[in-house]
N, C-alpha and C positions, 0 to 999 in steps of 0.2 A: 278256698283261701280268700276269695273276694267276699264271701259271706262273713268270714271272721273279721276282715278289715271293716266291713260295713257295721258289724256289731260293736267294734271298738269305737268307731266314730259316733255311733248312736249312743253308746254309754257316756261318752264325753259330752255329747250334746244334751242328753237327758238330765245329767247332773250339773250341767252348766259349769264345767271345769274351766271354761274360758274366763270366768270371773276371778280365778286365782292368778291369772297372768298380770304381772305389774305393768300396766299399760304405759306408764310414764317412762319406762326403760326401753321401750320398743322404738324402732325407726318410724318416722312419720308415715311412710307408705303402708307399713304393717298395721299401725294403729288405725289408719283410715280403712283398711280392709276389714279389720275386726269390728270397727264401729258400724259398718254397713252389712255385717254378717247376718244371715237369717237366724243365727242362734239367739240374737237379742230379742226375737219375737217370742221365745219360750220363757215361761215364768221360772224364776229362781226357786221359789218355794220358801217354806219356813225353816227348813233344815239349815244348820250352820255350815260354813264352808268346810270345816274339818270332817263333819259327818258325811257331807256329799262326796268328798274325796275318798273317805274310807269305803263308802258303799260302792263307789265306782270301781275301786281296786278289787273289792270282793266280787263284783259282778264279772270282772275281766279274767279272774282265775289266778292260779298259783304263782305264775311268774310275776304278775303285777302285785300280788299280795306280798311276795318276798321283797319286792322293791319298797313297798310301804313299810315293812318290818324294819328294813335298814334305815329308812328315813326317820322312823319313830325315835331312834336313839340320838338324832342330831338336833338337839334343842338349841344349839348355837345357830343353826341354819333355818329353823322353823319356828313360827309363833307357838306359844304354849297350847292354844286351843287345838291347833292341827296336830301337834305332837301327841297330845293326850288321846285324841281320837284314833290316831294310827297305832297307838300302843295296843288297842283292842284287837289288832290284826294278829298279835303274837299268839294268842290262845283262845280268842273269842270269835273265830270264824263260824258262821252258821253250820251246824252238824248235818250229816246226811242221816236218813232214817235208821232207827235201831234195827229194823227188820233186815235191811241190807247189810248192816254190820254183822249181825248174827249169821246170816246166810254165807257171807264171805269167810268168816272164821271157820264155820263147819265145812265149807268146801275146801279150804286150804289145809285144815288139819285132818280131813277125812274122818271126822268123828263128830258126834253131837256135842253141844255145849255142856250137857249134863255129864258126859263121859270125860270131857277135858277138864272141867272146872267144878269145884264144889259150889262156887258162887260166881255169877257174872252179872254185873250191873248194866242194864239196858241204857240207862242215861249216861252219856259220855262225860268223863272228867274234864276233857279239854278237846277242842276242835281247831285244827290248824289248816293251812292251805292245801296240804297234800294228804294228810292222814288225820284220824281222830283216835282218842285213847279212852278205853273203858277199864274200870277197876274190876278185879276178879280175885278169887282165892283158889289155890290149888288144893287137891285132895290131901296133899301132905301138909297143908296148913299155911304155906307161905302166901303172903299178900303180894299180888303182882298187878301189873297193868298190861293191857293188851292193845297194841298199836295196829291199826287197820288202815290200809291204803284206800283212798276214795275210789269207788268204782268209776271207770271211764276217764280218769284224770289224765292218763297217758295220751289219749287222743287229743284232748284240748291242748296239752303242753306241746305236742308235736306241731299242731297248727300254729301256735304262738311262736315257736322256734323257727318255723319256715318263714313266717312274716318278719321276724327279727333278722333272719339271714338276708332277706330281700332288702330291708332297710340298710343293713350293714354294707351290702354290695353297692348300694347307691352312694353311701358315705365314702366308700373306698375309691370312688371315681373323682372325689373332690381332693385336689392336691394337699390342702392343709389338713384334711381329715385322714388321709391315707397313712400317715405316720402313726396314727392311733391304732392301726391294724384291727379295724372293727370286726372283720370276719374271723380272725384268729381268736379274738376275745370272746365272741359269741360261741365259737366252737368249744373253747375251753369251758365256758359257762354251761353249755349244753351237756357236756360229759358229766360235770359235777351235779347238775340238776337232775339228770335222769338216774344217777346213782341213788338218789333218794327214793326212787320207786322200787328199788330192790332192797328189801329189809334184811336179806342175808348179808349184804354188804354193810348195812348199818350195824347189825349185830356183831359182825367181825370187827368193825371199827371201835365199837363200844368195848369189846373184850380187850382189844389192844390198848386203848386208852386206860382201862382199868389196871392192866398190868404195869403200864408206865407210872401210874400214881398209886401203886399198891402201898398201903400203910402210910400214905403221905398226909400230913396235916393240912396241906394246901387244898386238895380236891378229892371228892369221893365220886366214884362212878358206879352205877347200879349193875347188878349181876344179870346176865342173859340166861334164860332157860331155853337151851337149844332144842330139847325134844318137842317144844311147842312153837318153834320158830320156822316160818316159811317165807317165800318170796314176798307175799303181800300181808303177812301177819307176823308180829314179833311179840314175844312175852318176856318181860323183864321185871326185876325187883321193883316194888313200889317204894318210892322215897317220900320222906316227910321233911319238908323244909319251907322256908319263907321265900316267895319270889324276890329275886334281887332288886326288882324295880319297886317293891313295896317298902319305900324308905321309912314310912311311919311305923310299920310293923317291926322293922329292924331296930329303929330307935326305941320303940317300946320294950323290946327285949334287951336293950342295953348293948347292942352289938358295937364293937369297935370298928367304926366305918373307915377310919384312916388305915387301919391294918388290913381291912377287907379290900380296900382300893389298891393298896400296895401289893397284896397277894394276887390280885387280878393281873397286875403287870408282870409279877414274877411267874405266874402260871403261863402267861403268853410266851415269855422268853424261854422258859423251860421247855415248852412244847416245840418251839421253833428251832432252838439251837441244841438242847440236850438230846431230845427225842427225835427231832426232824419229823414230827407227826402232830399236827395241830388241829384242834376243833375249829372249823372254819365257818361255823354258823352260831356264833356266840351272842345272839341277840338276847335281851332280857327274858323272853319267854322260855328259853332253854336253860337258864341258870337259876339255881335256888341256893339258899344259904342254910347251913346247919348251925343254929345258935344255942346248942346245948351248953357250950362254954362261950358266953358272949365276948369275952376278951380274946378268945382264940377261934374266931368264926372260920368255918370251912365251906368252900364252894361245893355244890353238887351239880354235875353236868349231865344233861340228857340230850337226846336227839343228835346223835353223831353221824347223821347221814352224809354230811359234807365234811371231809377232812382234807388237809393239804400237806404237802411235803416239798422240799426243795432239794436241788442237787447240791453237792458239797461246794461247787463253785459259787452257786447263788447264795448259800449260807455265808461263805467267806466274804463275798461281795457285800451282802447286806450288813453283816457285822462291822466290816471296815468302814462302810459308808456311815452307819449310825455313830460309830466312835468318832469318825472325823467330824460329824455334825456336833457331837457333844463337846469336842475340843475346839470347835469353830475353825477347823482347818478346811476351808472351802476349796483351796487348791487341790488338796487330796481328794475331795469329793469329785471335782472336775476331772482329775487324772483317772480316777476309778471309772467314771462314765466313759471316758475316751478309750481306756484300756479294754473295757468290756465290749466296745463296739456299739454302745447304745446311742451315741451321737456320731455325727459325721466325722470321718477320719481327718478332715482338714480343720476341725475345730481347734481353736487356740485355747489352751488350758487357762491362761490368765484371764481371758475375756469371759469364759464360762464361769470361772470362780467368782469373778466380780458380779455376774448376774445372779448366781446362787446366793452370794452374800447379801445382796439387796433384798432378796425374798426372805431369807431365814434369820438374819441377824435380829430383826425386831422380836422374834418369838422365843429365843433361847433365854434360859434362866428366869422364866416366868412360871407362876403356878398354872395348873391346867385350866382354871376358870378364865384366865386371860389369854389362852391360846386357842385359836380357831384353826383346826387343821383344814377346814373347808377353805378358808382364805389362803392358807399355805399351798394347798393343792391348786387353787386357782392361779396363784403367783407362779408356781412351778410349771403349770400348763403354759402360761404365757412365755416363760423362759424356754420351755421345750420347743415351742413353735419357732422361736428365734434360732435355736441351734439344731433343729430337725431331729430332736430326740424322739425315739419310738417307744410306744407302750410295750411292755414285756408281758405277754399273756400268762406266763407261768407265775407271775407275781400278783395277778389280779385277785386271787383268793386271799393272799396275805394282806393286800391293801384293804379288802373288804373287812377282814378280821381286825385290822388296826382301827378302822372306823368304829367297829362295834366296841372294841376295848376302850376307845376314847369316850364314846357315849356312855358306857357303863361307869367309867371312872368319874366322868363329869356329874353323874347322878349321885354316886356314893359319897364322894369327897372332893368337892370342887377345888380345894386348896392343894391337892396332890401335885407334887413336883415330879412329873413323869421322867424328866431327864435324870435327876439325882437318884431316882429309884432304879432305873434301867442301866445306868452307866456302870456301876460296880459289877453287875452281873455280866455284862458284855465284856468288860476288861478281863474278868476272871476266865470267861469262856475262851477268849482269844489267847490268853496266857496258856491255858491247858491245851488248846488246839495246836499252838505253834511251839510250845515248850518241849522239854524232855519227855514228860508224861504223854503228851500228844503223839510224839514220835514213837514211843514205846507201844502205845495203843494201836497205832497204824501198823507197826510191824507185827503185832499179835494178830490183827485182822487178816493180814496178808500171808501169815505163816503157812496156813494149809496150802495155799496156791503155790508159794515158793517151794515148800517141801515136795510138792508134786512135780515142779519143773526142774529141781536141782539135778536129778539123774539124767535129764535130757539136755543139760547144758553143753556137754561136749559135742553132741550131735548138732545142736542148734548153732554152736560156735563154728563147727566145720561147715555147715550149710551157709552161714553168714559170710565166712571167708571165701567160700566158693562163689557165692553171688557177687562179692566185691571183685574177685578176680575176673569173672565174666564181664561185669560192668566196665572194669578198667580196660579189658581187651576191646570191648565194643566202642568205648570212647576213643581209643587209639585208631581203630578202623575208621570211625567217623571223621577224625582229624585228618587222616591220610586221604580220605575221599574228598574232603573239602580242599586240601592243598592241590590234589590232582585237578579238580575242577577249576581252581584259580589259575593253575599253569595253563590248562587248556584254553581258558578264556583269554589269557594274555597272548598266547600264540595266535588265536583267532583275531585278536585286535590288531596285532602287527601285520597279519596277512591282509586284513581289510585296508589298513593304512597304505601298504605297498600297492594294492590294487587301485586305490583311488589316485595315487600319484601316477601310475602307469597309464590309466585311462586319460588323465588330464594331459600328460605329455603327448600322447598319441593325438588327442584332439587339437592341441596347439600346433603340432607338426602339420597335420592335414589342413589346418586353416591358417597357416602362417602368412601366406602372401596377402589374403584379404585383410587379415588382422593388422599386418604391418602398414598397409595403406590407411586403414581406419585410424590407427594409433597416431600416424604423422599428422592427421588432420584434426586431432582433438587437443583441447586445452589440458593443462596439468591437473586440474581437479578431477576431470573425468578419468584420466589415467590413474590417479591415486585411488579412486573408487574401484576401478577394475582390479588394481593390485590387491586392495583389501579383500575383494571378493575371492580372489585366488587363494589368499592366506586362509580365509574361512573354510574353503573347500578342503584345504589340506589339514585343517585343525582336527586333532585327535578327539 
């Protein structure tokens, strides 16, 4: 672990990533520390800052590459030169040798390449952080792609995750950072990240997503060839499309970018609310466009290694929150947060609503090009710190997907009104969920279980009545026992009171003559104090 940490520090130093830090925003003591840092003795070199950052992320491995992939979609947060370089992380990561790829395929399939495929191209089509893809053709004639996991990648990822856990535990000791629940967030990220190493899971996710969008004009998902799919090798249908980030090519084809951007939003909400199964790695490297009909463009989704789903409670909570935002009902947003337990139970709804209004009011009813969710998240973070709001790990994937969707929409059609596009869909979903049709669907889902339980209802009712009777009898016994204890304590109190009086009277009688002489010689204040003392001795 210490070697891995040393490597990370060395990569940061070798590529002089300290030059990317905005010095003017740092505290004076930190600026002074960096100014006298030994890093300044190393040459920056002729490479641009974006290229140095990209090369550093590539050298550090898949976890850092995925972070760079997400950043590449946030042109509102990054300068264009850095964003353009980070885009190359999506499918232009240096490949591993073709010999290793061929050996891994033959080992996983337990057959030679000639037996498995009629053709297999040694040069990879694309190379990403965790796997690379080769074109091939089956003996039955279908054109396919073969996805192969990088050899040894799981060991590097485990080292990085161990390091991230240690950093998260340090953060968890800081009071202001504890509410972000860093350990839980890292644990959730770890489970989704390691799912990508099992191509059986990705193949199953792809098949599920294909069923959800069967014959849909919105999105196409390629077919999986299960006889040639293993844990580290997956074979699927080869797709032909234009990368969604290639705006020039889409415009040259005459694609309706406005419709394409709106369909991206619709696909996201369909996955989250209709199917409760969403592609959670929708960076531009995984999305293509079918422009056979330019006025009716269709998305093509690949790389379904990371998917997400929500509980019914989280679905309802999210939809109600978004609708409250759309209607600018900030009190409802505050009430939902308090009801869910995401903020302190002593939080006053009106104060929380006022804080949310301050952050969100400036962004509503604006086109997407004028909305920076980065700034919104920063404002909400500051609000959360004030009201002790905690990060919800189960929503981290959804937040990541929202960032990807925003970046995608910003590239395709900056004038897109995200709110007016999403609002009708959510309103219809809530109407179906809470209306008569939603109730009927819920009854149909529960019908098998209810039909199984109906014959047992008399027995269950008898058992419930018996338990109620036993509990009622036990409560009466407990009440009687309490009353008995109270009476016993009262008798004990009276007995102790009489004992004190008896002891005091005997003492006075035995000492009466000395006391009478002493009393005749005292002033009245002394006698009053003595009398008060006797009263206190007799006090119950």
